[in-house]
C-alpha positions as CSV (number, residue, x, y, z in Angstrom):
1,M,-7.3,21.0,31.8
2,Q,-6.9,20.1,28.1
3,A,-7.3,22.5,25.3
4,A,-10.6,21.1,24.0
5,P,-13.3,18.9,25.7
6,L,-13.3,15.3,24.8
7,D,-16.5,14.6,22.8
8,F,-18.6,11.5,23.8
9,P,-21.7,10.9,21.6
10,L,-24.1,8.7,23.5
11,N,-25.9,7.1,20.6
12,Q,-28.7,6.1,22.9
13,K,-26.2,4.6,25.4
14,K,-24.9,5.9,28.7
15,L,-21.7,7.0,30.4
16,Y,-20.8,5.3,33.7
17,F,-18.6,6.9,36.4
18,A,-17.2,5.2,39.5
19,S,-14.3,5.8,41.9
20,D,-12.6,4.7,45.1
21,F,-12.7,1.0,44.7
22,H,-9.5,0.9,46.9
23,L,-8.6,-2.6,45.6
24,G,-6.1,-4.2,48.0
25,A,-7.6,-2.6,51.1
26,P,-8.0,-3.4,53.9
27,D,-6.8,-6.9,53.3
28,A,-6.6,-9.5,50.5
29,Q,-9.8,-11.4,51.5
30,Q,-12.1,-8.4,51.6
31,S,-10.5,-6.9,48.5
32,K,-11.2,-10.1,46.6
33,I,-14.9,-10.0,47.6
34,R,-15.1,-6.3,46.4
35,E,-13.2,-7.1,43.2
36,K,-15.8,-9.8,42.3
37,R,-18.6,-7.3,43.0
38,I,-17.0,-4.7,40.8
39,I,-16.7,-7.2,38.0
40,R,-20.4,-8.1,38.3
41,W,-21.1,-4.3,38.0
42,L,-19.0,-4.0,34.9
43,D,-20.8,-7.0,33.3
44,S,-24.1,-5.4,34.2
45,I,-23.4,-2.1,32.4
46,A,-21.4,-3.4,29.4
47,D,-24.2,-3.5,26.9
48,D,-25.4,0.0,27.7
49,A,-22.0,1.7,28.1
50,A,-20.9,4.4,25.6
51,A,-17.8,4.8,27.9
52,I,-16.7,3.9,31.4
53,F,-14.8,6.4,33.6
54,L,-12.8,5.0,36.6
55,V,-12.2,8.2,38.6
56,G,-9.3,7.5,40.9
57,D,-8.2,5.4,43.9
58,I,-9.2,2.3,41.9
59,F,-6.2,0.7,43.7
60,D,-5.4,1.4,47.3
61,F,-1.8,1.4,46.2
62,W,-0.2,1.4,42.7
63,F,3.4,2.2,41.8
64,E,4.9,1.4,38.4
65,Y,8.5,0.5,38.5
66,R,10.1,0.4,35.1
67,Q,9.7,-3.4,34.8
68,V,7.4,-4.2,37.7
69,I,3.8,-3.5,38.7
70,P,2.0,-4.6,41.9
71,K,0.9,-8.2,42.2
72,G,-2.8,-9.1,42.0
73,F,-6.0,-7.7,40.5
74,I,-5.9,-10.0,37.5
75,P,-9.7,-10.6,37.4
76,F,-10.3,-6.9,37.4
77,V,-7.6,-6.1,34.8
78,S,-8.9,-9.0,32.6
79,K,-12.4,-7.7,32.8
80,I,-11.5,-4.2,31.6
81,S,-9.4,-5.7,28.9
82,Q,-12.4,-7.7,27.7
83,L,-14.5,-4.5,27.7
84,R,-11.8,-2.7,25.7
85,D,-11.8,-5.6,23.2
86,R,-15.5,-5.0,22.8
87,G,-14.7,-1.4,21.8
88,I,-15.9,0.3,25.0
89,P,-13.8,3.3,25.8
90,I,-12.4,3.2,29.4
91,L,-10.7,6.2,31.0
92,F,-8.6,6.0,34.1
93,F,-7.9,8.9,36.5
94,T,-5.3,8.8,39.2
95,G,-6.2,9.5,42.8
96,N,-4.2,10.1,45.9
97,H,-3.6,6.4,46.4
98,D,-2.7,5.4,42.8
99,L,-1.1,8.7,41.6
100,W,2.0,6.8,40.5
101,M,0.2,5.2,37.5
102,K,2.2,5.8,34.3
103,D,1.7,4.2,30.9
104,Y,1.2,0.5,31.7
105,F,-2.6,0.5,31.1
106,T,-2.2,2.8,28.1
107,Q,0.4,0.6,26.4
108,E,-1.1,-2.8,27.3
109,L,-4.9,-2.1,27.2
110,G,-5.3,1.2,25.3
111,I,-6.7,2.9,28.4
112,P,-5.6,6.6,28.8
113,V,-4.6,7.7,32.2
114,Y,-5.3,11.2,33.4
115,H,-3.6,12.9,36.3
116,H,-5.7,16.0,36.3
117,P,-9.4,16.9,35.8
118,I,-10.6,16.9,32.2
119,E,-13.5,18.4,30.3
120,L,-16.1,16.4,28.4
121,S,-18.7,17.4,25.9
122,V,-21.7,15.1,26.0
123,E,-24.9,15.8,24.0
124,G,-24.1,19.6,24.2
125,K,-23.5,19.4,28.0
126,K,-20.1,20.5,29.4
127,I,-18.7,18.2,32.2
128,L,-15.6,18.5,34.4
129,V,-14.5,15.2,35.8
130,G,-11.5,14.2,38.0
131,H,-10.6,12.5,41.3
132,G,-10.7,15.7,43.3
133,D,-7.7,15.3,45.7
134,G,-5.9,18.5,46.5
135,L,-8.7,20.7,45.0
136,G,-10.5,23.4,46.8
137,P,-9.7,25.1,50.1
138,G,-8.1,23.5,53.1
139,D,-6.3,20.1,53.4
140,N,-3.0,21.9,53.3
141,S,-1.0,19.0,54.8
142,Y,-2.1,16.7,52.0
143,K,-1.4,19.3,49.4
144,I,2.2,19.5,50.7
145,L,2.4,15.7,50.8
146,K,1.2,15.4,47.2
147,K,3.9,17.8,46.0
148,V,6.4,15.4,47.6
149,F,4.8,12.3,46.2
150,T,4.7,13.7,42.7
151,N,8.2,15.1,42.8
152,P,10.3,13.4,40.1
153,V,13.3,13.2,42.4
154,A,11.2,11.5,45.2
155,Q,9.8,9.0,42.7
156,W,13.3,8.3,41.4
157,L,14.5,7.6,44.9
158,F,11.5,5.3,45.7
159,R,12.3,3.3,42.6
160,W,15.6,2.3,44.2
161,F,13.7,0.3,46.8
162,H,13.3,-3.3,45.9
163,P,9.6,-3.7,44.9
164,D,9.0,-6.2,47.8
165,L,10.1,-3.5,50.2
166,G,8.6,-0.5,48.5
167,I,5.1,-2.2,48.2
168,K,5.3,-3.4,51.8
169,L,6.1,0.2,53.0
170,A,3.2,1.5,50.9
171,K,0.7,-1.0,52.3
172,A,1.8,-0.1,55.8
173,W,1.1,3.5,54.9
174,S,-2.3,2.6,53.4
175,S,-3.3,0.8,56.6
176,H,-3.7,4.2,58.2
177,S,-5.8,5.7,55.4
178,R,-9.4,6.9,56.0
179,I,-11.0,4.2,53.8
180,T,-9.6,1.4,56.0
181,N,-10.4,2.9,59.4
182,V,-14.0,2.8,60.3
183,E,-13.4,5.2,63.1
184,K,-12.7,7.9,60.4
185,N,-16.3,7.6,59.2
186,E,-17.0,10.2,56.5
187,N,-20.7,9.8,56.2
188,H,-21.2,13.3,57.5
189,F,-22.2,16.1,55.2
190,L,-20.1,19.2,55.8
191,N,-22.7,21.7,54.4
192,E,-20.9,24.8,53.1
193,E,-17.6,23.3,54.2
194,E,-17.7,20.7,51.5
195,W,-14.4,21.6,49.8
196,L,-15.0,20.1,46.4
197,W,-18.4,21.8,46.3
198,Q,-16.7,25.0,47.0
199,Y,-14.1,24.3,44.3
200,C,-16.9,23.7,41.8
201,K,-18.6,26.9,42.7
202,E,-15.4,28.8,42.2
203,I,-14.7,27.2,38.8
204,N,-18.3,27.9,37.8
205,T,-17.8,31.6,38.2
206,K,-14.9,31.6,35.7
207,V,-15.7,28.7,33.3
208,P,-19.2,27.4,33.8
209,H,-20.0,23.7,33.3
210,D,-23.2,21.9,33.4
211,F,-21.9,19.0,35.6
212,Y,-19.0,18.5,37.9
213,I,-18.1,14.8,38.7
214,F,-15.5,13.9,41.3
215,G,-14.6,11.1,43.7
216,H,-12.2,11.2,46.7
217,R,-14.8,12.5,49.2
218,H,-16.2,8.9,49.9
219,L,-19.7,10.3,50.2
220,P,-22.2,10.2,47.4
221,L,-23.5,13.7,46.8
222,E,-25.7,15.6,44.3
223,L,-25.6,19.3,45.0
224,P,-26.5,22.4,42.9
225,V,-23.8,24.7,41.7
226,G,-25.3,28.1,40.8
227,E,-28.7,28.0,39.1
228,K,-28.0,25.6,36.2
229,S,-25.1,23.3,37.2
230,T,-24.8,20.2,39.4
231,Y,-22.0,18.7,41.4
232,F,-21.9,14.9,41.9
233,N,-19.6,13.0,44.2
234,L,-19.3,9.3,43.4
235,G,-18.9,7.8,46.9
236,E,-16.9,4.6,47.3
237,W,-17.1,0.8,47.0
238,V,-15.8,-0.4,50.3
239,S,-19.2,0.0,51.9
240,Q,-21.5,1.9,49.5
241,N,-21.1,0.6,45.9
242,T,-22.3,3.9,44.4
243,Y,-21.8,5.1,40.8
244,L,-23.1,7.6,38.4
245,E,-25.2,6.8,35.3
246,F,-25.3,9.6,32.7
247,D,-27.6,9.7,29.7
248,S,-29.1,12.4,27.5
249,H,-31.3,13.6,30.4
250,G,-28.5,14.0,32.8
251,G,-26.9,12.0,35.7
252,K,-28.2,10.0,38.6
253,L,-26.4,8.3,41.4
254,L,-27.2,4.6,41.8
255,T,-26.2,1.8,44.1
256,F,-25.1,-1.6,42.9
257,E,-26.4,-4.6,44.9
258,K,-27.9,-2.6,47.7
């Protein structure tokens, strides 16, 4: 986490948090429909937004070669570019599907990209926000895989694949992901086994926060952490279209176009 929390004054506006758009999955046609829906959502919140947080797995796959980025997503990128031109801060977080984001969005659009959870200060409230992959107990196989995927040598070797081949391999891998396979339905609350909830409880004993906001779980959740804190999970946009609206009173999970 960074040395000091990022301060976001609301000025009678709101913060918006969303994650797990998984643009590109499971195929181009369904992704285009979802992309248009996300753009409608961004238009609907633009006038009230003090800042917009895109909390990981925005793309089902993203890898930045030195001179090449994945094809597609122009309407979405154009929309967030328009919002930045209006002066609305946008913050990107990498997830487990787009953890190879580098500096393209920062250089081209002025959008910072965060690879780890960060702290926010909002109207005197302390918030911890991040995608959530690899945090908490369990999921050891993914934690090992993440170390491989984030290894500089492994990334250097992958760059030697021609982009056509590299992206094809990555899409084949994504076809087995939990978001694209309905038989891996995650609409099941795990009670005390919710690993991100456990992570928040552990953090709260050491460095208390008022709110914990994560994605990755694909299930919208609002759960107490101790007596005074709350954990939110943002859900996903393949089937749920859920997001968090945060104002001076706190946060609430909402659904766009139910």
